[in-house]
One Martini backbone bead per residue (centre of mass of N, CA, C, O) as a GRO file, in nm:
protein
  298
    1UNK     BB    1   0.056   0.062  -0.020
    2UNK     BB    2   0.296   0.255  -0.006
    3UNK     BB    3   0.381   0.225  -0.301
    4UNK     BB    4   0.115   0.321  -0.426
    5UNK     BB    5   0.118   0.606  -0.299
    6UNK     BB    6   0.379   0.701  -0.440
    7UNK     BB    7   0.285   0.666  -0.729
    8UNK     BB    8   0.052   0.872  -0.722
    9UNK     BB    9   0.222   1.116  -0.643
   10UNK     BB   10   0.399   1.116  -0.897
   11UNK     BB   11   0.180   1.157  -1.112
   12UNK     BB   12   0.067   1.428  -1.011
   13UNK     BB   13   0.336   1.590  -1.016
   14UNK     BB   14   0.404   1.522  -1.333
   15UNK     BB   15   0.100   1.528  -1.487
   16UNK     BB   16   0.016   1.791  -1.321
   17UNK     BB   17  -0.141   2.129  -1.323
   18UNK     BB   18  -0.200   2.442  -1.244
   19UNK     BB   19  -0.369   2.685  -1.390
   20UNK     BB   20  -0.293   2.977  -1.478
   21UNK     BB   21  -0.317   3.328  -1.503
   22UNK     BB   22  -0.407   3.497  -1.823
   23UNK     BB   23  -0.563   3.725  -1.732
   24UNK     BB   24  -0.469   4.053  -1.867
   25UNK     BB   25  -0.315   3.969  -2.105
   26UNK     BB   26  -0.181   3.963  -2.382
   27UNK     BB   27  -0.217   3.761  -2.639
   28UNK     BB   28   0.080   3.701  -2.704
   29UNK     BB   29   0.176   3.653  -2.412
   30UNK     BB   30  -0.020   3.424  -2.338
   31UNK     BB   31   0.071   3.223  -2.554
   32UNK     BB   32   0.357   3.195  -2.447
   33UNK     BB   33   0.281   3.111  -2.153
   34UNK     BB   34   0.136   2.850  -2.210
   35UNK     BB   35   0.386   2.703  -2.321
   36UNK     BB   36   0.590   2.765  -2.083
   37UNK     BB   37   0.388   2.601  -1.875
   38UNK     BB   38   0.318   2.316  -2.051
   39UNK     BB   39   0.113   2.386  -2.265
   40UNK     BB   40  -0.142   2.401  -2.506
   41UNK     BB   41  -0.262   2.575  -2.769
   42UNK     BB   42  -0.563   2.666  -2.855
   43UNK     BB   43  -0.811   2.866  -2.880
   44UNK     BB   44  -0.838   3.198  -3.035
   45UNK     BB   45  -1.073   3.438  -2.931
   46UNK     BB   46  -1.273   3.707  -3.056
   47UNK     BB   47  -1.435   3.973  -2.882
   48UNK     BB   48  -1.689   4.216  -2.913
   49UNK     BB   49  -1.710   4.547  -2.750
   50UNK     BB   50  -1.906   4.857  -2.644
   51UNK     BB   51  -1.838   4.876  -2.359
   52UNK     BB   52  -1.684   5.108  -2.170
   53UNK     BB   53  -1.559   4.899  -1.958
   54UNK     BB   54  -1.382   4.753  -2.206
   55UNK     BB   55  -1.146   4.939  -2.285
   56UNK     BB   56  -0.923   4.819  -2.086
   57UNK     BB   57  -0.944   4.521  -2.252
   58UNK     BB   58  -0.806   4.584  -2.502
   59UNK     BB   59  -0.621   4.302  -2.612
   60UNK     BB   60  -0.719   4.112  -2.384
   61UNK     BB   61  -0.758   3.868  -2.161
   62UNK     BB   62  -1.093   3.741  -2.034
   63UNK     BB   63  -1.061   3.428  -2.101
   64UNK     BB   64  -1.045   3.079  -1.981
   65UNK     BB   65  -0.965   2.725  -2.088
   66UNK     BB   66  -0.916   2.657  -1.819
   67UNK     BB   67  -0.940   2.763  -1.524
   68UNK     BB   68  -0.815   2.890  -1.263
   69UNK     BB   69  -0.655   2.626  -1.081
   70UNK     BB   70  -0.689   2.396  -1.268
   71UNK     BB   71  -0.639   2.078  -1.308
   72UNK     BB   72  -0.383   1.975  -1.548
   73UNK     BB   73  -0.238   1.847  -1.801
   74UNK     BB   74   0.026   1.820  -1.959
   75UNK     BB   75  -0.028   1.955  -2.284
   76UNK     BB   76  -0.283   2.071  -2.253
   77UNK     BB   77  -0.537   2.272  -2.345
   78UNK     BB   78  -0.568   2.636  -2.395
   79UNK     BB   79  -0.818   2.869  -2.395
   80UNK     BB   80  -0.872   3.194  -2.553
   81UNK     BB   81  -0.999   3.533  -2.481
   82UNK     BB   82  -1.040   3.826  -2.673
   83UNK     BB   83  -1.069   4.170  -2.648
   84UNK     BB   84  -1.270   4.399  -2.849
   85UNK     BB   85  -1.297   4.746  -2.888
   86UNK     BB   86  -1.619   4.871  -3.029
   87UNK     BB   87  -1.793   5.184  -3.113
   88UNK     BB   88  -2.130   5.348  -3.205
   89UNK     BB   89  -2.362   5.531  -3.048
   90UNK     BB   90  -2.501   5.665  -3.324
   91UNK     BB   91  -2.559   5.335  -3.433
   92UNK     BB   92  -2.766   5.151  -3.281
   93UNK     BB   93  -3.008   5.173  -3.526
   94UNK     BB   94  -2.833   5.219  -3.807
   95UNK     BB   95  -2.813   5.530  -3.731
   96UNK     BB   96  -2.806   5.877  -3.731
   97UNK     BB   97  -2.974   6.131  -3.568
   98UNK     BB   98  -2.821   6.355  -3.756
   99UNK     BB   99  -2.960   6.193  -4.040
  100UNK     BB  100  -3.271   6.142  -4.070
  101UNK     BB  101  -3.316   6.380  -4.316
  102UNK     BB  102  -3.030   6.374  -4.489
  103UNK     BB  103  -2.900   6.555  -4.260
  104UNK     BB  104  -2.709   6.787  -4.079
  105UNK     BB  105  -2.772   7.025  -3.835
  106UNK     BB  106  -2.453   7.102  -3.823
  107UNK     BB  107  -2.474   7.199  -4.162
  108UNK     BB  108  -2.688   7.412  -4.256
  109UNK     BB  109  -2.458   7.664  -4.270
  110UNK     BB  110  -2.178   7.514  -4.366
  111UNK     BB  111  -2.125   7.421  -4.066
  112UNK     BB  112  -1.966   7.330  -3.766
  113UNK     BB  113  -1.991   7.402  -3.429
  114UNK     BB  114  -1.742   7.204  -3.360
  115UNK     BB  115  -1.541   7.416  -3.556
  116UNK     BB  116  -1.536   7.723  -3.492
  117UNK     BB  117  -1.254   7.693  -3.303
  118UNK     BB  118  -1.082   7.448  -3.447
  119UNK     BB  119  -1.251   7.229  -3.283
  120UNK     BB  120  -1.339   6.937  -3.108
  121UNK     BB  121  -1.490   6.851  -2.812
  122UNK     BB  122  -1.438   6.534  -2.864
  123UNK     BB  123  -1.103   6.590  -2.849
  124UNK     BB  124  -1.013   6.684  -2.566
  125UNK     BB  125  -0.973   6.361  -2.463
  126UNK     BB  126  -0.874   6.192  -2.735
  127UNK     BB  127  -1.177   6.148  -2.846
  128UNK     BB  128  -1.453   5.991  -3.012
  129UNK     BB  129  -1.793   5.897  -2.976
  130UNK     BB  130  -1.827   5.768  -3.284
  131UNK     BB  131  -1.531   5.637  -3.252
  132UNK     BB  132  -1.311   5.336  -3.241
  133UNK     BB  133  -0.961   5.263  -3.258
  134UNK     BB  134  -0.765   5.035  -3.113
  135UNK     BB  135  -0.545   5.002  -3.356
  136UNK     BB  136  -0.295   4.999  -3.560
  137UNK     BB  137  -0.227   4.883  -3.905
  138UNK     BB  138   0.114   4.821  -3.884
  139UNK     BB  139   0.447   4.911  -3.966
  140UNK     BB  140   0.747   4.919  -3.872
  141UNK     BB  141   1.001   5.146  -3.914
  142UNK     BB  142   1.232   4.888  -3.961
  143UNK     BB  143   1.068   4.758  -4.183
  144UNK     BB  144   1.088   4.615  -4.479
  145UNK     BB  145   0.983   4.738  -4.802
  146UNK     BB  146   0.868   4.669  -5.115
  147UNK     BB  147   1.005   4.819  -5.400
  148UNK     BB  148   1.107   4.915  -5.710
  149UNK     BB  149   1.410   4.966  -5.565
  150UNK     BB  150   1.346   4.793  -5.326
  151UNK     BB  151   1.424   4.788  -5.011
  152UNK     BB  152   1.252   4.980  -4.751
  153UNK     BB  153   1.199   5.155  -4.495
  154UNK     BB  154   0.910   5.261  -4.369
  155UNK     BB  155   1.019   5.554  -4.277
  156UNK     BB  156   1.114   5.618  -4.599
  157UNK     BB  157   0.831   5.630  -4.705
  158UNK     BB  158   0.650   5.803  -4.966
  159UNK     BB  159   0.470   5.985  -5.148
  160UNK     BB  160   0.498   5.817  -5.476
  161UNK     BB  161   0.581   5.559  -5.420
  162UNK     BB  162   0.666   5.226  -5.535
  163UNK     BB  163   0.508   4.927  -5.488
  164UNK     BB  164   0.550   4.581  -5.441
  165UNK     BB  165   0.274   4.377  -5.492
  166UNK     BB  166   0.010   4.147  -5.397
  167UNK     BB  167  -0.219   3.924  -5.571
  168UNK     BB  168  -0.555   3.786  -5.612
  169UNK     BB  169  -0.859   3.707  -5.730
  170UNK     BB  170  -0.999   3.698  -5.408
  171UNK     BB  171  -0.914   3.953  -5.285
  172UNK     BB  172  -0.997   4.131  -5.015
  173UNK     BB  173  -1.183   4.442  -5.033
  174UNK     BB  174  -1.189   4.584  -4.711
  175UNK     BB  175  -1.251   4.563  -4.383
  176UNK     BB  176  -1.208   4.445  -4.078
  177UNK     BB  177  -1.459   4.257  -4.070
  178UNK     BB  178  -1.423   4.126  -4.351
  179UNK     BB  179  -1.139   4.005  -4.302
  180UNK     BB  180  -1.202   3.819  -4.052
  181UNK     BB  181  -1.417   3.634  -4.239
  182UNK     BB  182  -1.197   3.540  -4.426
  183UNK     BB  183  -1.165   3.242  -4.644
  184UNK     BB  184  -0.917   3.039  -4.811
  185UNK     BB  185  -0.732   2.891  -5.035
  186UNK     BB  186  -0.391   2.784  -5.081
  187UNK     BB  187  -0.401   2.776  -5.416
  188UNK     BB  188  -0.246   3.042  -5.507
  189UNK     BB  189  -0.205   3.297  -5.757
  190UNK     BB  190   0.039   3.525  -5.760
  191UNK     BB  191   0.054   3.873  -5.822
  192UNK     BB  192   0.234   4.136  -5.968
  193UNK     BB  193   0.231   4.480  -5.857
  194UNK     BB  194   0.194   4.832  -5.889
  195UNK     BB  195   0.196   5.068  -5.611
  196UNK     BB  196   0.089   5.379  -5.519
  197UNK     BB  197   0.151   5.617  -5.287
  198UNK     BB  198  -0.106   5.837  -5.130
  199UNK     BB  199  -0.062   5.756  -4.814
  200UNK     BB  200   0.077   5.846  -4.487
  201UNK     BB  201   0.070   5.686  -4.161
  202UNK     BB  202   0.170   5.791  -3.838
  203UNK     BB  203   0.224   5.592  -3.536
  204UNK     BB  204   0.230   5.578  -3.190
  205UNK     BB  205   0.364   5.311  -2.990
  206UNK     BB  206   0.414   5.067  -2.705
  207UNK     BB  207   0.359   4.809  -2.896
  208UNK     BB  208   0.517   4.515  -3.036
  209UNK     BB  209   0.587   4.266  -3.287
  210UNK     BB  210   0.807   3.980  -3.283
  211UNK     BB  211   0.936   3.747  -3.518
  212UNK     BB  212   1.175   3.522  -3.452
  213UNK     BB  213   1.386   3.752  -3.359
  214UNK     BB  214   1.312   3.955  -3.601
  215UNK     BB  215   1.354   4.293  -3.644
  216UNK     BB  216   1.219   4.293  -3.950
  217UNK     BB  217   0.963   4.140  -3.800
  218UNK     BB  218   0.772   4.418  -3.737
  219UNK     BB  219   0.465   4.501  -3.555
  220UNK     BB  220   0.183   4.572  -3.482
  221UNK     BB  221  -0.080   4.426  -3.295
  222UNK     BB  222  -0.288   4.476  -3.580
  223UNK     BB  223  -0.165   4.330  -3.803
  224UNK     BB  224  -0.237   4.182  -4.113
  225UNK     BB  225  -0.168   3.837  -4.180
  226UNK     BB  226  -0.081   3.594  -4.406
  227UNK     BB  227  -0.225   3.270  -4.333
  228UNK     BB  228  -0.171   2.926  -4.251
  229UNK     BB  229  -0.459   2.751  -4.110
  230UNK     BB  230  -0.593   2.457  -4.123
  231UNK     BB  231  -0.562   2.465  -4.446
  232UNK     BB  232  -0.606   2.785  -4.443
  233UNK     BB  233  -0.672   3.101  -4.565
  234UNK     BB  234  -0.571   3.393  -4.365
  235UNK     BB  235  -0.623   3.669  -4.151
  236UNK     BB  236  -0.392   3.765  -3.892
  237UNK     BB  237  -0.340   3.903  -3.612
  238UNK     BB  238  -0.040   3.944  -3.466
  239UNK     BB  239  -0.149   3.892  -3.161
  240UNK     BB  240  -0.280   3.594  -3.286
  241UNK     BB  241  -0.053   3.437  -3.320
  242UNK     BB  242   0.085   3.105  -3.368
  243UNK     BB  243   0.246   2.844  -3.308
  244UNK     BB  244   0.291   2.718  -3.649
  245UNK     BB  245   0.237   2.923  -3.828
  246UNK     BB  246   0.191   3.010  -4.183
  247UNK     BB  247   0.354   3.244  -4.363
  248UNK     BB  248   0.321   3.420  -4.635
  249UNK     BB  249   0.572   3.444  -4.898
  250UNK     BB  250   0.822   3.547  -5.072
  251UNK     BB  251   1.044   3.406  -5.353
  252UNK     BB  252   1.295   3.580  -5.441
  253UNK     BB  253   1.518   3.464  -5.207
  254UNK     BB  254   1.322   3.214  -5.155
  255UNK     BB  255   1.156   2.909  -5.212
  256UNK     BB  256   1.003   2.929  -4.957
  257UNK     BB  257   0.646   3.007  -4.913
  258UNK     BB  258   0.698   2.967  -4.592
  259UNK     BB  259   0.664   3.101  -4.251
  260UNK     BB  260   0.752   2.988  -3.944
  261UNK     BB  261   0.620   3.006  -3.625
  262UNK     BB  262   0.828   3.006  -3.314
  263UNK     BB  263   0.802   3.320  -3.222
  264UNK     BB  264   0.650   3.557  -2.984
  265UNK     BB  265   0.700   3.911  -2.925
  266UNK     BB  266   0.644   4.150  -2.676
  267UNK     BB  267   0.724   4.498  -2.712
  268UNK     BB  268   0.804   4.754  -2.481
  269UNK     BB  269   0.804   5.033  -2.702
  270UNK     BB  270   0.877   5.321  -2.853
  271UNK     BB  271   0.698   5.350  -3.169
  272UNK     BB  272   0.684   5.366  -3.518
  273UNK     BB  273   0.403   5.335  -3.739
  274UNK     BB  274   0.272   5.219  -4.071
  275UNK     BB  275   0.055   5.344  -4.324
  276UNK     BB  276  -0.045   5.241  -4.671
  277UNK     BB  277  -0.184   5.402  -4.922
  278UNK     BB  278  -0.289   5.232  -5.231
  279UNK     BB  279  -0.250   5.227  -5.603
  280UNK     BB  280  -0.335   4.960  -5.633
  281UNK     BB  281  -0.444   4.703  -5.448
  282UNK     BB  282  -0.207   4.537  -5.228
  283UNK     BB  283   0.011   4.338  -5.085
  284UNK     BB  284   0.249   4.376  -4.864
  285UNK     BB  285   0.608   4.348  -4.856
  286UNK     BB  286   0.744   4.242  -4.539
  287UNK     BB  287   1.013   4.092  -4.534
  288UNK     BB  288   0.836   3.878  -4.737
  289UNK     BB  289   0.571   3.938  -4.605
  290UNK     BB  290   0.217   3.924  -4.606
  291UNK     BB  291   0.032   4.232  -4.586
  292UNK     BB  292  -0.233   4.450  -4.561
  293UNK     BB  293  -0.235   4.736  -4.468
  294UNK     BB  294  -0.484   4.898  -4.471
  295UNK     BB  295  -0.803   5.001  -4.548
  296UNK     BB  296  -0.991   5.056  -4.850
  297UNK     BB  297  -1.241   5.034  -4.650
  298UNK     BB  298  -1.449   5.199  -4.415
   0.00000   0.00000   0.00000
């Protein structure tokens, strides 16, 4: 009996572990921590909320399964739920009350009273009540972008530059919601096109994602990257990449058409990131990886 008791104790100590608390961490950090704690990463699901109380949770883990302190086998899966905050209070019923009769009463006399003094009172506190954009969908300042003249750092690209971009027959030209719901087959024939930069937007952020310790593969936490997952082609936000994801890449310098994600690091550092509006629209080649970068549809 004593021997049997020791054997049971050994199995529990070596085969099971209490699940840590991943709630409140960024998606990318939580995914890394799940693996480092000896578990396998399961499903990572994003839920959208417009409740003002959820603003502080934007981009963070809000649920996990199994729950915190649940005994679980080593290498068993842990599912995570990420909160995305987005709302438009003046569109609750599908329209703005300020345009019920086909016009805005704030522009009857050809101007908006909210700009009489050169500013909007809704911007006094750094936000607008009509829209909220959780994070920029951007390329880091020092990530190389493929142009007609070769690779150039994102921070050096200006309006008028010509980018070498990629497209395919059913490439979705859409907004954030449309892109997140798109799934395609992996056997795409990619075409090369030239796209002229018509607008450059620079945003300062406090967190970026670095893939596989490669400083040139660095993006904002919300950049959409073309990935093969579960044998399907889809766009995955950089903060929701998973170990083992296959990122579609250019074959100019290497024959391998896919780049395997082995490590995802969230770096807390003040950085500038860039969006490039271009015509015609095509996927940007960022240090060989295909990224969506800036939505052509509002």
